[in-house]
N, C-alpha and C positions, 0 to 999 in steps of 0.2 A: 464382313459381310456375313449375315446369318441366314441360314436356311432351316426353318423349323427349329429344332433344338440343337442342330449341329452347325458349326461354321464351315465354310468352304475350306479354310486352311486345315481344319482337322480332318476333313474328308480326303484332302489331297496329300496329307502326310505319308500315307503308305499306298499312294496311287500307282497304277501301271500307266505308262504311255500307251495309248490305244493300240498302236502296232504291237507292242509286247503283250498286251492283254489278249489280243487276237491270236498271237503265236501261242501263248499258254493255253487258251481254249481249244485251239486246234490240236495241240500235242496231247492234252488230256483226252479229248474226244477220240483221237486215234488210239491212245494206249488203252482206253476203256471200251473200244469198240462201239462207240455211240453212233446212232444213225445220222446225227448232224455231220459227222466227219465224211461219210459217204455223200451226203448231199452237197457239202461244200466242195468236195473234190470233183463233182460233177460240173461245177461252175468253171473249172479250170484254174482258178485262183483261190484256193481254199482259204488262206490267211486273209485275203481281202473279203471274202465272203463272211468269215467270222467277225472281222472289224465292223461291217456294215450291220450284221446281226446284233453285235453289242451296242451299237449306236441306237438301235430301236427297241432294246429289251431292258437295258439297265441304265443307271445315271452315268452320264458322261459330261465332263466340264471341258470348257475351252475359253480361249480369249478371242472375243469378237473384234473384227476390225475396228481400229480407232479406240479401243479400250485397253486398259493395262492389267486389269484383274480378271481372273477366271470366273466363269459363271456356269450354273448348271444349264445345259442346253435343253430347252423345251422341245417337245415333239413338234410344235408348230415351226420352230426355228429349223429343226432338222429336215422337215418335210420339203424345204425349198432349196436344200444344199445337196452337193454331191461330194463324196469322199474322194480325195485325189488318189491317184494310182499308187503313191508311196504311203498312203494312209496316215500322212502327217498333218493335213489341213482339210478343211471343208471349203469348197469353191461354189460360186454362183453357178447355176445350171447353164446359163446362156453365155456369160462372158468369161468364165473360168478364173475369175479374180477371187483371191483368198478372202473368204469371209470369216473364218475361224480357224485359229491355230492352237497349238499346245494342248492337243486333245488327250484328256487322262480320264481314267476311271478308277475309283477307289477299289482297293484289293477286296473289300468285303462285297463289292458289286461284281467283281469277277467270280468270286465264289457263289454268289446268288445266281449268276448266269449259268455256272456249271451245274448247279443243283437243278435248275430249270432244264438245262440240255439233257440231263440224265432222264427226264420225264418224257422226252420227245421220242416217239416211235416211228 
């Protein structure tokens, strides 16, 4: 599967599982005193807050229900889904059924997110 000049497989070679990317983003935000760490802590679930933020700021891949291969999740797809409490799957908003699993974001996207987070005041 090709996305622009890059393949999905190449993007996912050094990918973080979404929950690990959120943990990393939160740890960096805390250690650097970024305002997003404070905002996330106000939610009561900072790692979950960062996982949701990553979903809407950078490229995230997942395996959609009934499919075998990961795809880049579009903003349209994400808009209709909810991140599970364990941050491992996306579910339908009404039925809670898993719609997307194996959520990953390439390591360069995590670094892109952190660069963006450093600009938020």
